[in-house]
BAFI-3210 file (N, C-alpha, C; in Angstrom, 3 decimals, decimal comma, padded with zeros to 6 digits):
// residues 97
n [1|2|3|4|5|6|7|8|9|10|11|12|13|14|15|16|17|18|19|20|21|22|23|24|25|26|27|28|29|30|31|32|33|34|35|36|37|38|39|40|41|42|43|44|45|46|47|48|49|50|51|52|53|54|55|56|57|58|59|60|61|62|63|64|65|66|67|68|69|70|71|72|73|74|75|76|77|78|79|80|81|82|83|84|85|86|87|88|89|90|91|92|93|94|95|96|97]
n.u [-058,244|-055,866|-055,406|-055,542|-057,467|-058,960|-058,612|-056,555|-054,457|-053,918|-052,378|-051,933|-052,077|-049,205|-048,065|-046,144|-043,763|-042,666|-044,535|-046,833|-046,000|-045,813|-048,455|-049,223|-048,580|-050,569|-050,312|-050,420|-049,247|-048,992|-048,642|-048,191|-049,037|-046,342|-046,452|-048,119|-049,009|-048,510|-050,868|-052,794|-052,657|-053,508|-056,186|-057,255|-057,068|-058,725|-061,138|-061,590|-061,466|-062,871|-061,733|-059,818|-056,903|-053,784|-051,047|-048,860|-046,196|-043,737|-041,926|-039,556|-038,390|-035,762|-035,529|-033,785|-030,924|-030,893|-030,192|-031,345|-030,983|-028,662|-029,444|-029,743|-031,964|-034,215|-035,694|-038,876|-039,351|-040,604|-043,098|-043,859|-046,264|-046,445|-048,980|-050,261|-052,760|-055,456|-056,037|-058,207|-059,190|-059,005|-057,671|-058,482|-056,525|-056,636|-059,193|-060,080|-061,720]
n.v [020,950|022,604|025,319|027,229|029,027|028,358|030,520|031,773|030,040|029,912|032,431|033,983|033,623|032,757|034,522|034,208|033,915|031,365|030,051|030,119|028,507|026,070|025,472|024,049|021,483|020,794|022,120|024,449|027,375|028,667|031,248|030,558|030,330|030,343|028,544|026,570|023,205|020,413|018,696|020,545|022,554|021,132|020,440|023,015|024,059|022,257|022,814|025,574|025,898|023,790|021,456|018,485|017,484|016,230|016,150|017,922|020,092|021,835|024,918|026,583|029,733|031,565|034,845|037,644|039,606|043,038|046,464|049,767|053,019|052,969|051,753|048,672|045,916|043,111|040,903|039,220|035,733|033,390|031,069|028,778|026,861|024,214|022,999|020,088|019,096|016,725|014,985|016,603|018,488|021,990|025,245|028,581|031,123|033,784|034,768|034,870|034,376]
n.w [259,488|261,500|263,244|261,324|258,968|255,755|254,053|255,358|255,018|252,215|250,585|248,154|244,565|242,610|239,964|237,457|234,753|234,790|236,403|234,805|232,709|234,027|234,311|232,129|232,796|234,502|236,959|239,673|241,256|244,499|246,976|250,330|253,870|256,200|258,264|257,402|256,620|254,332|254,155|255,123|253,190|250,940|251,649|251,905|249,286|247,920|249,184|248,664|245,835|244,777|243,547|242,733|244,328|243,431|244,273|246,555|246,647|248,495|248,849|250,655|251,029|252,190|253,623|252,211|253,239|253,035|251,982|252,456|251,674|253,189|255,531|257,082|256,450|256,582|254,309|254,337|255,151|252,785|251,702|249,220|247,423|245,227|243,518|242,292|240,137|239,687|236,621|234,349|236,088|236,826|237,678|237,413|237,836|237,208|237,485|240,183|243,411]
ca.u [-057,138|-055,667|-055,861|-055,588|-058,622|-058,544|-058,148|-055,289|-053,435|-053,602|-052,261|-052,170|-051,441|-047,969|-048,248|-044,874|-043,613|-042,448|-045,792|-047,762|-045,508|-046,124|-049,883|-049,371|-048,447|-051,660|-049,811|-050,699|-048,343|-049,574|-047,895|-048,962|-048,527|-045,136|-046,781|-049,054|-048,468|-049,005|-052,296|-053,612|-052,690|-054,341|-057,606|-057,676|-057,251|-059,911|-062,314|-061,817|-061,621|-063,697|-060,963|-059,157|-055,466|-053,001|-049,844|-048,453|-044,778|-043,532|-040,622|-039,361|-037,342|-035,323|-035,457|-032,450|-030,526|-030,772|-029,954|-032,079|-030,394|-027,647|-029,993|-029,998|-033,228|-034,302|-036,963|-039,575|-039,308|-041,830|-043,316|-044,692|-046,761|-046,720|-050,114|-050,546|-054,169|-055,839|-056,415|-059,593|-059,468|-058,164|-057,938|-058,204|-056,062|-056,865|-060,550|-060,288|-062,735]
ca.v [021,868|022,921|026,638|028,141|029,031|028,106|031,787|032,098|029,141|030,330|033,888|034,527|032,839|033,301|034,668|034,494|033,179|029,958|029,511|029,887|027,349|024,861|025,182|023,038|020,191|020,723|022,600|025,838|027,770|029,612|031,625|030,057|030,677|029,576|027,492|025,619|021,904|019,927|018,322|021,747|023,218|020,303|020,580|024,391|024,188|021,490|023,494|026,880|025,865|022,624|020,610|017,344|017,696|014,998|016,266|019,259|020,257|023,150|025,553|027,604|030,657|032,438|036,251|038,192|040,815|044,120|047,795|050,856|054,269|052,679|051,050|047,262|045,291|041,739|040,547|038,140|034,385|033,062|029,658|028,570|025,500|023,799|022,094|019,319|018,722|015,500|015,241|017,023|019,614|023,157|026,445|029,803|032,073|035,162|035,199|035,088|033,518]
ca.w [259,607|262,907|263,671|260,189|258,083|254,373|253,498|256,009|254,475|250,852|250,573|246,819|243,504|242,053|238,522|236,806|233,508|235,147|236,924|233,704|231,967|234,785|234,192|231,085|233,463|235,470|238,239|240,027|242,334|245,441|248,164|251,466|255,188|256,498|259,228|256,787|256,248|253,047|254,229|255,267|251,881|250,065|252,000|251,629|247,830|247,547|249,728|248,041|244,382|244,408|242,632|243,364|244,336|243,326|245,101|246,982|246,948|249,088|248,715|251,680|250,615|253,274|253,246|251,999|253,943|252,067|252,523|251,832|252,146|254,200|256,698|256,769|256,807|256,113|253,688|255,029|254,593|252,063|251,405|248,044|247,247|243,855|243,652|241,088|240,116|238,990|235,232|234,179|236,979|236,566|238,449|236,677|238,844|236,788|237,783|241,604|244,035]
c.u [-057,055|-056,220|-056,012|-056,852|-058,112|-058,022|-056,854|-054,149|-052,981|-053,564|-052,602|-051,582|-050,172|-048,134|-046,927|-044,814|-043,450|-043,743|-046,794|-047,307|-045,820|-047,608|-050,157|-049,280|-049,491|-051,198|-050,159|-049,818|-049,016|-048,543|-048,775|-048,337|-047,335|-045,409|-047,676|-048,333|-049,081|-050,456|-053,225|-053,746|-053,613|-055,821|-058,111|-057,928|-058,522|-061,186|-062,626|-062,160|-062,442|-063,020|-060,349|-057,647|-054,754|-051,798|-049,582|-046,960|-044,577|-042,093|-040,544|-038,158|-037,012|-035,194|-034,028|-032,192|-030,255|-030,439|-030,791|-031,591|-029,430|-028,147|-030,281|-031,391|-033,232|-035,678|-037,571|-039,313|-040,639|-041,895|-044,261|-045,096|-047,041|-047,763|-050,361|-051,978|-054,370|-056,269|-057,905|-059,989|-058,531|-058,606|-057,563|-057,815|-056,301|-058,245|-060,775|-061,387|-064,077]
c.v [022,348|024,297|027,607|027,937|028,790|029,378|032,255|031,248|029,623|031,855|034,475|033,585|033,542|033,329|035,162|033,695|031,688|029,309|029,245|028,724|026,046|024,517|024,192|021,626|020,015|021,111|024,067|026,162|028,852|029,998|031,255|030,541|029,786|028,441|026,402|024,329|021,460|019,452|019,520|022,484|022,459|020,488|021,992|024,601|023,462|022,178|024,789|026,786|024,683|021,772|019,467|017,521|016,354|015,036|017,723|019,220|021,668|023,602|026,652|028,448|031,575|033,868|036,739|039,371|041,886|045,423|048,799|052,151|054,036|051,908|049,593|046,824|043,898|041,497|039,360|036,801|034,113|031,568|029,568|027,109|025,267|022,696|021,421|018,820|017,425|015,878|015,587|018,188|020,763|024,312|027,637|030,867|033,530|035,671|035,509|034,185|034,131]
c.w [261,046|263,275|262,511|259,363|256,657|253,722|254,152|255,454|253,113|250,826|249,212|245,786|243,021|240,537|237,932|235,511|233,781|235,650|235,808|232,827|232,696|234,727|233,066|231,656|234,563|236,871|238,413|241,225|243,170|246,483|249,355|252,769|255,520|257,477|258,639|256,405|254,921|253,123|254,394|253,942|250,938|250,376|251,732|250,137|247,393|248,017|248,966|246,559|243,880|243,329|243,435|243,209|244,326|244,261|245,450|247,298|247,465|248,922|249,770|251,286|251,783|252,771|253,147|252,924|252,897|252,789|251,737|252,467|253,309|255,405|256,325|257,212|256,229|255,514|254,428|254,352|253,905|251,807|250,217|247,974|245,772|243,951|242,306|241,173|239,359|237,570|235,138|235,068|236,626|237,456|237,572|237,685|238,464|237,199|239,251|242,129|243,820]
res [m|s|t|l|n|a|y|d|v|i|r|r|p|v|i|t|e|k|a|t|l|s|s|e|n|n|q|v|i|f|e|v|a|t|a|a|t|k|p|e|i|k|s|a|i|e|e|l|f|k|v|k|v|k|a|v|n|t|i|l|t|k|g|k|s|k|r|f|r|g|r|p|y|r|r|s|d|t|k|k|a|v|v|t|l|v|e|g|h|s|i|d|v|t|s|g|l]
***
């Protein structure tokens, strides 16, 4: 990995209804650093959780423009990674590291 540490690449797991449904297909969703690449995400997941990764798909969501008490602001851009694991491997996101 270039300049990012494994803990800098993986920010947090995404725990939503859609994310828990995708766990049936051996997929786990994480929020990652916006500068992280797919090979960096793959090696960070394999290093932290000791599992074998089959594929990594990324989603870049642009931040929305919002208003709070009349003052405009912009939400941050976020990047999510949908990590598909090899059969027989699993990650329990509820337990932590």
